[in-house]
PLY file of the C-alpha trace (Angstrom):
ply
format ascii 1.0
element vertex 233
property float x
property float y
property float z
element edge 232
property int vertex1
property int vertex2
end_header
-12.79 -0.70 -14.85
-15.01 -3.04 -12.83
-15.52 -2.39 -9.12
-16.67 -4.52 -6.20
-17.91 -2.80 -3.02
-18.31 -4.88 0.14
-19.87 -3.22 3.17
-22.53 -4.26 5.67
-23.97 -0.72 5.72
-26.32 -0.02 2.76
-25.86 3.74 3.12
-22.09 3.37 2.88
-22.46 1.32 -0.30
-24.87 3.86 -1.81
-22.53 6.74 -1.02
-19.50 5.05 -2.59
-21.54 4.12 -5.67
-22.43 7.82 -6.04
-18.81 8.88 -5.62
-17.64 6.41 -8.25
-20.42 7.55 -10.56
-19.33 11.17 -10.17
-15.87 10.08 -11.34
-17.29 8.33 -14.40
-17.15 4.76 -13.09
-20.48 2.95 -13.41
-19.55 -0.75 -13.58
-20.10 -1.44 -9.88
-21.25 -4.57 -8.04
-22.01 -4.49 -4.32
-22.17 -7.12 -1.58
-23.16 -6.88 2.07
-20.91 -9.66 3.38
-17.95 -11.86 2.53
-19.96 -14.79 1.19
-21.81 -12.57 -1.29
-18.52 -10.97 -2.35
-16.81 -14.30 -3.02
-19.80 -15.49 -5.03
-19.75 -12.29 -7.10
-16.03 -12.67 -7.71
-16.65 -16.11 -9.22
-18.90 -14.55 -11.86
-17.00 -11.34 -12.65
-13.39 -10.26 -13.08
-13.14 -7.16 -10.93
-10.27 -4.69 -11.19
-10.69 -3.01 -7.80
-12.43 -4.08 -4.58
-13.43 -1.56 -1.92
-13.67 -3.55 1.32
-15.01 -2.50 4.69
-13.02 -4.05 7.54
-15.42 -4.42 10.47
-18.03 -6.91 9.23
-19.68 -9.88 10.94
-18.70 -13.49 10.17
-15.92 -12.65 7.69
-14.13 -9.34 8.21
-12.50 -7.33 5.44
-8.97 -8.56 6.19
-9.96 -12.22 5.86
-12.01 -11.39 2.77
-9.07 -9.54 1.22
-6.86 -12.61 1.57
-9.55 -14.85 0.09
-10.20 -12.58 -2.90
-6.54 -12.12 -3.75
-5.83 -15.82 -3.38
-8.25 -16.47 -6.23
-7.65 -13.24 -8.19
-4.01 -12.15 -8.04
-4.54 -9.09 -10.25
-7.34 -7.69 -8.09
-6.40 -4.45 -6.31
-7.82 -3.91 -2.81
-8.70 -0.57 -1.23
-9.86 -0.65 2.38
-12.49 1.82 3.54
-13.25 1.89 7.24
-14.30 4.08 10.13
-11.29 2.91 12.18
-7.64 3.93 11.85
-6.08 0.93 13.63
-5.92 -1.63 10.83
-3.25 -0.17 8.52
-0.61 -2.81 9.30
-3.02 -5.66 8.61
-3.99 -3.93 5.38
-0.32 -4.00 4.34
-0.23 -7.74 4.90
-3.09 -8.18 2.46
-1.29 -5.97 -0.05
-3.87 -3.18 -0.01
-3.15 -0.25 -2.31
-4.86 2.33 -0.11
-6.66 2.80 3.19
-9.52 5.31 3.22
-10.88 6.55 6.52
-14.63 7.25 6.49
-16.01 9.73 5.64
-13.77 10.23 2.60
-14.21 12.43 -0.45
-14.46 11.80 -4.19
-10.97 13.32 -4.53
-9.53 10.74 -2.13
-11.25 7.91 -4.02
-9.88 9.27 -7.29
-6.33 9.45 -5.89
-6.54 5.83 -4.76
-7.72 4.70 -8.20
-5.03 6.74 -9.94
-2.42 5.13 -7.69
-3.56 1.72 -8.94
-3.45 2.86 -12.56
0.02 4.28 -12.06
1.48 1.14 -10.55
-0.15 -1.34 -12.94
2.36 -3.78 -14.38
5.61 -1.96 -13.55
8.51 -2.92 -15.76
10.84 -5.61 -14.50
13.62 -3.83 -12.65
17.10 -4.99 -11.70
19.64 -2.86 -9.83
23.38 -3.61 -9.77
24.77 -2.70 -6.36
28.27 -3.12 -4.94
29.70 -4.17 -1.58
33.50 -4.17 -1.61
34.58 -6.23 -4.61
31.23 -8.03 -4.81
28.37 -7.03 -7.07
24.71 -7.89 -6.54
21.84 -7.92 -9.03
18.82 -6.94 -6.94
15.09 -6.71 -7.47
13.12 -4.06 -5.54
11.53 -6.83 -3.47
14.96 -7.73 -2.02
15.49 -4.23 -0.60
14.15 -3.42 2.89
15.08 0.24 2.81
17.28 2.77 1.01
19.54 5.20 2.90
21.04 8.37 1.43
24.83 8.57 1.55
26.14 11.77 -0.07
25.88 11.21 -3.85
25.08 7.50 -3.46
22.55 5.38 -1.63
22.89 2.31 0.54
20.56 -0.65 0.02
19.70 -2.79 3.04
19.03 -6.39 1.97
18.94 -9.74 3.75
22.63 -10.14 2.81
23.68 -6.84 4.34
24.50 -3.40 2.94
25.55 -2.45 -0.59
26.01 0.79 -2.53
24.22 2.09 -5.60
25.53 5.17 -7.50
22.36 7.30 -7.54
20.90 10.05 -5.36
17.97 9.15 -3.13
15.73 11.58 -5.04
16.34 9.54 -8.22
15.56 6.30 -6.39
12.37 7.78 -4.94
10.94 8.21 -8.44
12.30 4.90 -9.71
11.03 2.76 -6.82
7.66 4.40 -6.11
5.76 1.98 -8.44
7.26 -0.93 -6.48
5.84 0.14 -3.12
8.59 2.39 -1.73
7.81 5.58 0.22
10.04 8.46 1.37
9.60 8.69 5.15
12.67 10.84 5.85
15.02 12.99 3.81
17.53 10.14 4.18
15.28 7.08 3.91
12.99 5.24 1.52
11.25 2.17 2.91
9.73 -0.85 1.21
6.12 -0.83 2.42
5.70 -4.47 1.47
8.52 -5.48 3.84
7.14 -3.79 6.98
6.75 -6.10 9.97
5.60 -3.61 12.60
5.40 0.11 13.30
5.18 2.21 16.45
4.38 5.86 17.05
7.22 7.58 18.89
7.92 11.14 20.04
6.53 14.10 18.07
4.15 11.72 16.20
7.04 10.16 14.28
6.91 6.46 13.37
9.44 3.70 13.97
9.33 0.91 11.35
10.66 -2.64 11.66
10.99 -5.11 8.81
10.48 -8.82 8.24
13.81 -10.62 8.30
16.06 -7.98 9.92
16.20 -6.75 13.51
16.95 -3.05 13.02
14.38 -0.25 12.83
14.07 2.98 10.84
12.53 6.16 12.23
10.57 8.60 10.10
10.76 12.36 10.28
7.69 14.24 11.47
6.88 15.19 7.87
7.53 11.64 6.69
5.08 10.28 9.28
2.52 12.83 8.06
2.95 11.65 4.47
2.67 8.01 5.52
-0.54 8.58 7.46
-1.99 10.71 4.67
-1.41 7.95 2.16
-2.87 5.10 4.16
-5.72 6.88 5.87
-6.72 8.61 2.66
-6.81 11.97 4.40
-4.66 15.06 4.70
-3.15 15.46 8.13
0 1
1 2
2 3
3 4
4 5
5 6
6 7
7 8
8 9
9 10
10 11
11 12
12 13
13 14
14 15
15 16
16 17
17 18
18 19
19 20
20 21
21 22
22 23
23 24
24 25
25 26
26 27
27 28
28 29
29 30
30 31
31 32
32 33
33 34
34 35
35 36
36 37
37 38
38 39
39 40
40 41
41 42
42 43
43 44
44 45
45 46
46 47
47 48
48 49
49 50
50 51
51 52
52 53
53 54
54 55
55 56
56 57
57 58
58 59
59 60
60 61
61 62
62 63
63 64
64 65
65 66
66 67
67 68
68 69
69 70
70 71
71 72
72 73
73 74
74 75
75 76
76 77
77 78
78 79
79 80
80 81
81 82
82 83
83 84
84 85
85 86
86 87
87 88
88 89
89 90
90 91
91 92
92 93
93 94
94 95
95 96
96 97
97 98
98 99
99 100
100 101
101 102
102 103
103 104
104 105
105 106
106 107
107 108
108 109
109 110
110 111
111 112
112 113
113 114
114 115
115 116
116 117
117 118
118 119
119 120
120 121
121 122
122 123
123 124
124 125
125 126
126 127
127 128
128 129
129 130
130 131
131 132
132 133
133 134
134 135
135 136
136 137
137 138
138 139
139 140
140 141
141 142
142 143
143 144
144 145
145 146
146 147
147 148
148 149
149 150
150 151
151 152
152 153
153 154
154 155
155 156
156 157
157 158
158 159
159 160
160 161
161 162
162 163
163 164
164 165
165 166
166 167
167 168
168 169
169 170
170 171
171 172
172 173
173 174
174 175
175 176
176 177
177 178
178 179
179 180
180 181
181 182
182 183
183 184
184 185
185 186
186 187
187 188
188 189
189 190
190 191
191 192
192 193
193 194
194 195
195 196
196 197
197 198
198 199
199 200
200 201
201 202
202 203
203 204
204 205
205 206
206 207
207 208
208 209
209 210
210 211
211 212
212 213
213 214
214 215
215 216
216 217
217 218
218 219
219 220
220 221
221 222
222 223
223 224
224 225
225 226
226 227
227 228
228 229
229 230
230 231
231 232
């Protein structure tokens, strides 16, 4: 695999290069700003880009958009000293969000997540609402709600039923960006519009295209933060 590291701190670049080397990854190119990164991306086909967020002139969010516009198969991992940019990272389509200082184990988990989700098989789910049947892709589902031995899909067209337990759907939909944030809910991370911390450190999620919100459990919020900060809570 070929890696691109973009950070305006030389020590941060050197440390990440060492971490990648310890994991057996040695094909690494570094850049200290967005312009250098875009120039490097013209010359090489990178698999993964580690981007710092707080950089002068072009920040990591803007750079992430620019890189993925030109290289759709490039996976982005953000690495930052700040924990306030997760929602913007979702918009870019980032696979992970590592909070400095992170460990080799956290870097390895992020890379393995990319390997695991690479080219998921095309998936169609036949759901039912009354006498109507719908052939859905994962992208059309905002969230999944447990309902006894079935689940309910929330789509732009409304609610429909699918004859599987939520535990089965958790495994099936994980490669498509779904995360269990409550014993009764899976959410589509790619459909999140906003999120807000509520009582007991739980999180309330809203979605693009619908007005309702879904609240996580305390444990679900912990899992969410662990995934996107790259740290154990």
